[in-house]
Each structure stands twice: as C-alpha cells, then as structure tokens.
N, C-alpha and C positions, 0 to 999 in steps of 0.2 A: 462514366463511372463516378459515383460520389466519392470525393477524396476522403470523407470521414465515414466510411461504411461501418455499420455496427458490428461487422465481422472482422474488420481490420483494426479498429480502435481497441486498445487493450487496457486492462486494469491490472496492476501489480498489487498483491496483498502480501504483507510481511507480518507473520505471526511470531511472537517470541515469548519465551519464558526464561528470564534471566535471574540468577541468584542475586539476593540483596542482603546477604548475611553480614558482610563486612563493609567497612567504609570504601575499600577498593572495589568491591562488587557494585555498590551503589554508584560509584563514580563511573565504572564501565557501563552500567545501565544508562546513566544520564548522557554519557558521550554518544552511545549508540542511538538513543532516542533523538538527541539533538542533531546528529548527522542525517538521520532519516528526514527530519523536518527540513533541514537545509537543502536536501535533495528533492524537496517538493512533495513529500509524503504528508498525509493528513491522518490524524487519529480517527479511526472508525469505531473502535471499542478499545478498552484498556488492553494494551499489548497487541493490538491489531492496527496496522497502519496501511493506508492504500494510496496509490498514485495513478493518475490517468496518463496514458501515453497514446500518442497519435498513430503509432504503428508497432508492429512486432519488433522491428529493428530498433526503434526508440526504447521499447521495453527492455530489450536485451542489454542496452547500455546501462540502464538503471539497475537491472538485476546484477550485472557485473559489479557495479558500484557498491551495492548492498553487500555482496560477497566479499569485497575488499575491506569492508569495515566491520566484519563480524567480531563480536567480543570474544575474549579467550574462553569463557565458560557459558553454559546455558544452551537452550535450544532455540533455533531460529528456522522458520519455514517460509518459503517463498512460493506463492501461487500466482500464476498469470492466467487471466480469463478474458474472453472477448467482451466488448461492450454489450453485445446481445445476451451473453450468459449472465453478466452482472445485472442487467435489467430484469432478469427472471428471478432475482433473489426475493425471497419473502422475508420481511423483517417484522418482528413483534416486540412490543413493549408490554410486558405482562401477557395478557391474552388478547390484547387489542392489536390488530394488524395496522402497520403504519407505512407510509410511502417512503421508499428509499431516497434519501436526499443525496444527490451527487455533489461532492465538495469542490467542484470546479466550475469555471465558466469558460466555455469553448469560444475563442475568438478566431475569426478568419479574416485575414486581410487580403484584399484584392478580389 
C-alpha cells in the first residue's frame, strides 16, 4: 500500500470571520492568524488557511490545536478533506479557470 494514499492524506481548511472593530479585536485577529501560520497553515484566500497532513491522526492533532487557540469572538470553521477531494477543487480567477497550486512540498525519506 502506498504510504501517501490520496484517500489517507488530509487537508485542513480553517475559515474565519473575526471582528476588527477595536484595537483588542485586531490584536486577537493577529494572534490567531500568527498561531495558524506557526502551526504550518498557509493562506489560501483572505481568512481561509489550509494545512497538509499526512494522515487523519495527524490532522486530528492540528484540529485540536486550532480549537485550543480560538479567539474570544467571531466565527471559525474547520473542514477536513482528503487529498483526493482537495484535488477535485475547481478554482477560478474571474471567469478563467486556474490550476490549484498545492502550497507544500512532500518529502519522503528512506
């Protein structure tokens, strides 16, 4: 069996809409975004960050980590999809279809 099956490899998407009305809100927004980046998430679109995980078990670790750093206000959604599902995404810039660029480089040692 291939260790990196497209059905076993997972993508975590974190969607968020956080308030930025006060200085404290902006600070909470910045802290949350910075923590996502420190945990290996990459910006896909504004307020949508994603992370590649080698397995469901690895994804569960990162989902738990995101839940532990939720800001006090706003909405946050977490979606986990297989690599196969992620590869079926259609992405458009304007009306022109574009290829989905994966923001990671998979390295395998041994």
